[in-house]
C-alpha positions in Angstrom: 59.4 46.5 73.2 62.6 47.9 71.9 61.7 50.1 68.9 64.4 52.0 66.9 63.6 55.1 64.9 65.6 54.7 61.7 64.3 57.7 59.8 62.1 60.6 60.9 61.0 63.4 58.7 58.0 65.8 58.8 55.8 63.5 56.8 57.5 60.1 57.1 58.7 57.7 59.7 60.7 54.4 59.5 61.0 52.3 62.6 62.5 48.9 63.4 60.9 46.4 65.8 62.6 43.4 67.5 62.8 40.1 65.6 59.9 38.0 66.7 57.6 41.0 67.0 56.9 41.3 63.3 53.4 39.7 63.6 52.3 43.1 65.1 53.1 44.8 61.8 50.4 43.0 59.8 47.3 44.3 61.6 49.1 47.6 62.3 49.7 48.3 58.6 46.1 47.2 57.7 44.7 49.8 60.2 47.2 52.5 59.0 46.1 52.0 55.4 42.5 52.8 56.4 43.5 56.2 57.8 42.6 59.2 55.7 45.9 61.0 56.5 48.1 58.0 55.5 49.7 58.2 52.0 51.7 55.0 52.4 52.1 52.3 55.1 54.1 49.1 54.6 56.4 46.8 56.4 59.6 45.0 55.5 60.8 41.8 57.0 64.2 41.8 55.2 66.7 38.9 55.7 65.7 36.6 58.5 69.1 36.6 60.3 70.5 40.0 59.3 67.7 42.6 59.4 65.1 43.7 61.9 61.5 44.0 60.7 60.6 47.6 59.8 57.6 49.8 59.4 57.5 52.7 56.9 54.8 55.3 57.3 54.2 58.4 55.1 51.4 60.9 55.9 49.8 64.1 54.6 48.6 66.9 56.9 49.5 65.2 60.2 52.7 64.0 61.8 53.4 60.3 61.2 54.1 59.9 65.0 50.6 61.1 65.8 48.9 58.8 63.3 51.0 55.9 64.6 50.1 56.6 68.2 46.4 56.9 67.4 46.3 53.6 65.4 48.4 51.8 68.1 45.8 52.9 70.7 43.0 51.7 68.4 44.8 48.3 68.0 45.3 48.0 71.7 41.6 48.7 72.3 40.6 46.2 69.7 42.7 43.4 71.1 41.7 44.4 74.7 38.0 44.0 73.7 38.7 40.6 72.2 40.5 39.5 75.3 37.6 40.6 77.5 35.2 38.7 75.3 37.3 35.6 75.5 37.6 35.9 79.3 33.8 36.1 79.6 33.3 33.0 77.4 36.1 31.1 79.2 34.5 31.6 82.6 31.3 29.9 81.3 33.3 26.9 80.1 35.2 26.3 83.3 34.7 22.8 84.6 
């Protein structure tokens, strides 16, 4: 995935993701907002043809990159577990 870092400071980070990948931002922001060190987490879709979807993250006491990496790993683990559960059920249904 082609991610662009638009703004990076000691306590905030703004990144853009490719168009068509914005569905990732919804569960990502939900998990980020549950983190203790996160002050603000939100996403922007902008104009459908002119802007790339963006994520803004502001933290306290921890670098935003570290929080983002940790939450992305948690998200990957969550969806990996869902995929494994689906695979097990799908094997039982095979005709």
